[in-house]
C-alpha positions in Angstrom: -18.5 -22.4 -6.0 -15.5 -22.0 -8.2 -12.9 -24.9 -8.0 -9.7 -23.3 -6.7 -7.7 -26.5 -6.2 -5.4 -25.5 -9.1 -5.5 -21.8 -8.6 -2.6 -19.8 -7.3 -2.0 -16.2 -6.4 1.2 -14.5 -7.4 2.0 -11.3 -5.5 4.5 -9.0 -7.3 6.6 -7.4 -4.7 9.6 -6.1 -6.5 8.7 -2.4 -7.0 10.7 0.6 -5.7 7.9 3.0 -4.9 9.8 6.1 -5.9 6.8 8.4 -5.6 6.9 7.7 -1.8 10.3 9.1 -1.2 11.6 9.9 1.5 9.8 7.1 3.3 10.2 4.6 0.5 13.9 3.7 -0.1 15.8 0.9 -1.7 16.1 -0.7 1.7 12.4 -0.3 2.5 10.2 0.2 -0.6 6.5 1.2 -0.6 5.1 -2.3 -0.4 6.8 -2.8 3.0 5.4 0.4 4.5 2.4 0.9 6.8 0.8 3.8 4.9 -2.9 3.3 5.8 -3.2 1.0 8.7 -1.1 -1.2 11.0 -0.4 -3.7 8.4 2.1 -3.0 5.6 0.7 -3.0 2.1 2.1 -6.4 1.2 0.7 -7.9 4.5 -2.7 -6.5 3.8 -2.6 -7.9 0.2 -1.7 -11.4 1.4 -4.3 -11.2 4.2 -7.0 -10.6 1.6 -5.8 -13.5 -0.5 -5.8 -15.9 2.5 -9.6 -15.5 2.7 -9.8 -17.1 -0.7 -6.8 -19.5 -1.0 -4.7 -21.6 1.4 -1.4 -20.2 2.3 0.2 -23.0 0.3 -1.3 -21.5 -2.9 0.1 -18.0 -2.4 3.4 -17.1 -4.0 5.4 -13.9 -3.8 7.9 -12.7 -6.4 10.5 -10.3 -5.2 14.0 -9.3 -6.1 16.9 -11.0 -4.4 17.8 -7.9 -2.3 14.2 -7.6 -1.0 13.8 -11.3 -0.2 14.8 -11.0 3.5 12.3 -8.2 3.9 9.5 -10.4 2.5 10.4 -13.2 4.8 10.4 -10.9 7.9 7.0 -9.5 7.0 5.4 -12.7 5.9 6.5 -15.2 8.5 4.1 -17.9 7.2 5.4 -17.9 3.7 7.3 -21.1 2.8 10.7 -20.6 1.3 9.7 -22.4 -1.9 6.8 -20.0 -2.3 9.1 -17.1 -2.6 10.3 -16.7 -6.1 13.5 -14.6 -6.3 14.4 -12.5 -9.3 18.1 -11.4 -9.5 16.9 -7.8 -10.0 13.7 -6.2 -11.4 13.0 -6.3 -15.1 9.4 -5.0 -15.0 6.3 -7.3 -14.9 6.7 -9.4 -18.0 9.8 -11.3 -16.9 8.4 -11.5 -13.4 5.2 -13.1 -14.5 6.9 -15.4 -17.0 9.2 -16.7 -14.2 6.3 -17.3 -11.9 4.4 -19.1 -14.6 7.3 -21.5 -15.0 7.3 -22.3 -11.3 3.5 -22.8 -11.1 3.3 -24.9 -14.3 5.8 -27.3 -12.7 3.5 -27.7 -9.7 0.3 -28.1 -11.8 0.1 -28.3 -15.6 -3.5 -26.9 -15.4 -2.5 -24.1 -13.0 -4.5 -20.8 -13.1 -2.6 -17.8 -11.8 -4.0 -14.7 -10.2 -1.4 -11.9 -10.6 -1.6 -8.8 -8.6 0.7 -6.1 -7.2 1.7 -6.1 -3.5 1.1 -2.4 -2.9 -2.6 -1.7 -3.7 -5.3 -0.7 -1.2 -8.8 -2.3 -1.2 -11.5 -1.5 1.2 -14.2 -4.0 0.2 -12.6 -7.4 0.6 -15.7 -9.5 -0.1 -16.4 -7.7 -3.4 -12.7 -8.1 -4.3 -12.8 -11.8 -3.8 -16.0 -12.1 -5.7 -14.4 -10.4 -8.7 -11.4 -12.7 -8.5 -13.6 -15.8 -8.3 -15.6 -14.5 -11.3 -12.3 -14.1 -13.3 -11.1 -17.6 -12.3 -14.5 -19.1 -13.3 -14.3 -17.3 -16.6 -10.8 -18.7 -17.3 -12.1 -22.2 -16.5 -14.8 -21.6 -19.2 -12.4 -19.9 -21.7 -8.9 -21.3 -20.9 -7.4 -19.7 -24.0 -8.3 -16.2 -22.8 -6.4 -13.7 -20.7 -8.6 -12.0 -18.1 -8.1 -8.7 -16.3 -10.1 -6.9 -13.7 -11.3 -3.4 -14.6 -12.4 -0.9 -11.9 -15.7 1.0 -12.4 -14.4 4.6 -12.5 -15.7 7.1 -10.0 -14.2 10.2 -11.6 -12.1 11.1 -14.7 -8.7 10.1 -13.3 -5.5 11.0 -15.1 -3.3 8.8 -13.0 -4.6 5.4 -14.2 -4.6 3.5 -17.4 -7.9 2.6 -19.0 -9.6 -0.5 -20.5 -12.2 0.0 -23.2 -15.0 -2.5 -23.1 -16.2 -4.2 -26.3 -18.9 -6.9 -26.7 -20.5 -8.1 -23.4 -21.2 -11.8 -22.8 -22.6 -13.9 -20.0 -21.1 -16.9 -18.2 -22.3 -18.7 -15.1 -25.0 -16.0 -14.5 -22.2 -13.4 -14.5 -21.1 -10.8 -17.1 -17.8 -9.9 -18.7 -16.6 -8.0 -21.8 -14.2 -8.5 -24.6 -11.5 -5.9 -24.4 -11.5 -3.5 -27.3 -8.4 -1.5 -26.4 -6.1 -0.5 -23.6 -5.3 3.2 -23.1 -2.3 4.8 -21.3 -2.8 7.5 -18.6 -4.8 10.2 -20.4 -4.9 14.0 -20.3 -7.7 15.5 -18.3 -9.7 16.2 -21.4 -9.4 12.6 -22.6 -10.2 11.3 -19.2 -13.4 13.2 -19.1 -14.3 11.7 -22.5 -13.5 8.2 -21.2 -15.5 8.7 -18.0 -18.6 10.2 -19.8 -18.7 7.4 -22.5 -19.3 4.6 -19.9 -17.2 2.3 -22.1 -14.0 2.5 -20.0 -12.8 1.0 -16.8 -9.6 1.7 -14.8 -6.8 -0.7 -15.4 -6.2 -2.4 -12.0 -3.1 -4.4 -13.1 -4.8 -7.5 -11.7 -4.8 -10.5 -14.1 -6.1 -14.1 -14.2 -5.0 -16.7 -16.7 -3.7 -20.2 -17.2 0.1 -20.5 -16.9 0.1 -22.4 -20.1 -1.8 -19.7 -21.9 0.3 -16.7 -20.8 3.5 -18.6 -21.7 2.0 -19.3 -25.2 1.3 -15.5 -25.6 4.8 -14.6 -24.4 6.1 -17.1 -27.0 4.1 -15.4 -29.7 4.5 -11.8 -28.8 7.8 -11.7 -26.8 9.9 -14.4 -28.4 13.2 -13.2 -27.0 11.8 -13.3 -23.4 10.3 -16.8 -24.1 13.6 -18.1 -25.3 15.2 -16.9 -22.0 12.4 -18.4 -20.0 12.9 -21.8 -21.7 16.6 -21.7 -20.7 15.5 -21.1 -17.1 12.9 -23.9 -17.3 15.5 -26.4 -18.5 17.3 -26.1 -15.2 14.4 -25.3 -12.8 14.9 -27.3 -9.6 18.3 -28.4 -10.6 21.9 -27.4 -10.0 22.8 -24.3 -12.1 19.4 -22.7 -11.8 20.7 -19.6 -10.1 23.5 -19.2 -12.5 21.3 -19.5 -15.6 18.7 -17.2 -14.0 21.2 -14.5 -13.5 22.6 -14.8 -17.0 19.2 -14.7 -18.6 18.0 -11.7 -16.5 21.1 -9.7 -17.6 20.2 -10.4 -21.2 16.4 -9.9 -21.4 14.9 -6.5 -21.8 12.8 -4.7 -19.2 9.2 -4.8 -20.3 5.7 -4.6 -18.8 3.2 -7.4 -19.4 0.7 -4.7 -20.4 2.8 -3.4 -23.3 4.5 -6.7 -24.1 1.4 -8.9 -24.2 -2.0 -7.5 -23.1 -2.2 -4.6 -25.6 -1.4 -7.0 -28.5 -3.1 -10.2 -27.5 -6.1 -11.3 -29.5 -8.3 -12.8 -26.7 -8.5 -10.5 -23.7 -11.5 -10.3 -21.5 -12.4 -8.0 -18.6 -14.4 -8.5 -15.4 -15.7 -5.4 -13.8 -14.9 -4.8 -10.1 -16.1 -2.3 -7.6 -14.3 -2.9 -4.3 -12.8 0.4 -3.1 -9.6 0.0 -5.1 -6.6 2.3 -5.2 -3.1 1.8 -6.5 -1.9 4.1 -3.8 0.2 5.9 -6.4 1.2 9.1 -4.6 1.2 10.9 -1.3 -1.9 12.7 -2.3 -3.7 9.4 -2.8 -2.7 8.4 0.7 -4.1 11.8 1.9 -7.4 11.1 0.2 -7.7 7.6 1.7 -6.6 8.4 5.2 -8.8 9.6 8.1 -8.6 13.4 8.6 -9.1 15.8 11.5 -11.5 18.7 11.7 -9.2 20.9 9.5 -9.0 18.3 6.8 -5.4 17.3 7.8 -3.9 13.9 8.0 -1.5 14.1 11.0 1.1 11.5 11.9 3.6 12.0 14.7 3.5 15.1 16.9 3.8 18.1 14.6 2.8 21.6 15.7 0.2 23.1 13.4 -1.5 26.5 13.3 -4.0 27.5 10.6 -3.1 24.5 8.5 -5.7 23.0 6.2 -6.1 20.0 4.0 -2.5 18.8 4.4 -0.7 15.5 5.0 1.9 16.0 7.7 4.1 13.3 9.0 6.8 14.2 11.6 9.7 12.0 12.7 12.2 12.6 15.5 12.5 16.3 14.9 10.0 18.9 15.8 8.0 19.9 12.7 5.9 23.1 12.8 3.6 24.5 10.1 1.8 27.9 10.2 -0.7 29.3 7.7 -0.4 26.8 4.9 -2.8 24.5 3.1 -2.8 21.6 0.5 0.7 20.5 1.4 2.5 17.2 1.9 5.2 17.3 4.5 7.1 14.1 5.3 10.0 14.2 7.7 12.5 11.3 8.1 15.8 11.1 10.0 17.8 12.2 7.0 15.5 13.8 4.5 12.5 16.2 4.4 9.9 16.4 1.6 7.6 19.4 1.2 5.4 19.6 -1.9 2.0 20.7 -3.0 -0.6 18.0 -3.0 -1.3 18.4 -6.7 2.4 17.8 -7.5 3.0 14.6 -5.5 3.4 12.6 -8.8 6.6 14.7 -9.3 8.3 13.2 -6.3 9.6 10.6 -8.7 11.6 13.5 -10.3 13.4 14.0 -7.0 14.5 10.4 -7.0 15.7 10.6 -10.5 17.7 13.7 -9.7 19.3 11.9 -6.7 20.2 8.9 -8.9 22.4 11.2 -11.0 24.0 13.1 -8.2 26.5 12.5 -5.4 23.6 12.1 -3.0 22.7 8.5 -3.8 22.9 7.6 -0.1 19.5 9.2 0.3 17.9 6.6 -2.1 
């Protein structure tokens, strides 16, 4: 059994979920929605973690304006386990801030970092992969570990991890990471898939707090300087003031680009646990149960000769006749209709609204 006494989970819950407009809004982003079962995505994520770790070892990082929503949905979460960012600055500042908090609690802290809004069907396999990654970091404390997903098709919506040299530890296997690749074209995705060298990038990481802070110091010195200013007042008067000032100054950057793609000692553990980042309405359609016509139907829409569509009606009557492969989502003040193969472009609608006089619909 892996020793988990100094292991902590950090759930990143500050995203905006713009591809899930009009359901996902500023006031209720994707991670707080029930898209695939009765639990919201963040509730399901934390429930899985509670099968591995005590509640006391689970932290959530959220923006200040979403903190109340986190507390309402995670009633068990202690106030000092909710780390509040003034506003979102992508994953690198989020992870750095969490590492400061955990390092204060335990100098040898190992942190599992994962998004709040992913979907996993095989919890036991998921926890096995996490335990393997924690065991690996115990063996190689200077490494940064990530979990790569064994691809089932040549996806263009995920980043990829190229495996290098394989090695064994504790009767398990892992790989050195040769390279990270951004979301590919279809032709490149086919090459990745056919080679057998590539895994999907899950965005799930495991490392010692001390190690990730050392890498941030080396590769993102401006962020590290800001984090040290925050660390100097952590738990003291003036913390919130310094935190706000530093966050206004630091740049928005992902941990992938800022650290993982440049770090010298990155390893990957393979996972196969029914993972999805639930990145679009089409992905929800693929994951959800369907009727005999291949439709996912929520609410009480009226359908005739409708095939292979996702239809969610609200208070108004919604009727569809003679269509297929659509996503229709009706809310009290906005209606989305799009082809299933263009659901990634819903984000474009949100950007359009941001620069218009219709920002109230965000």
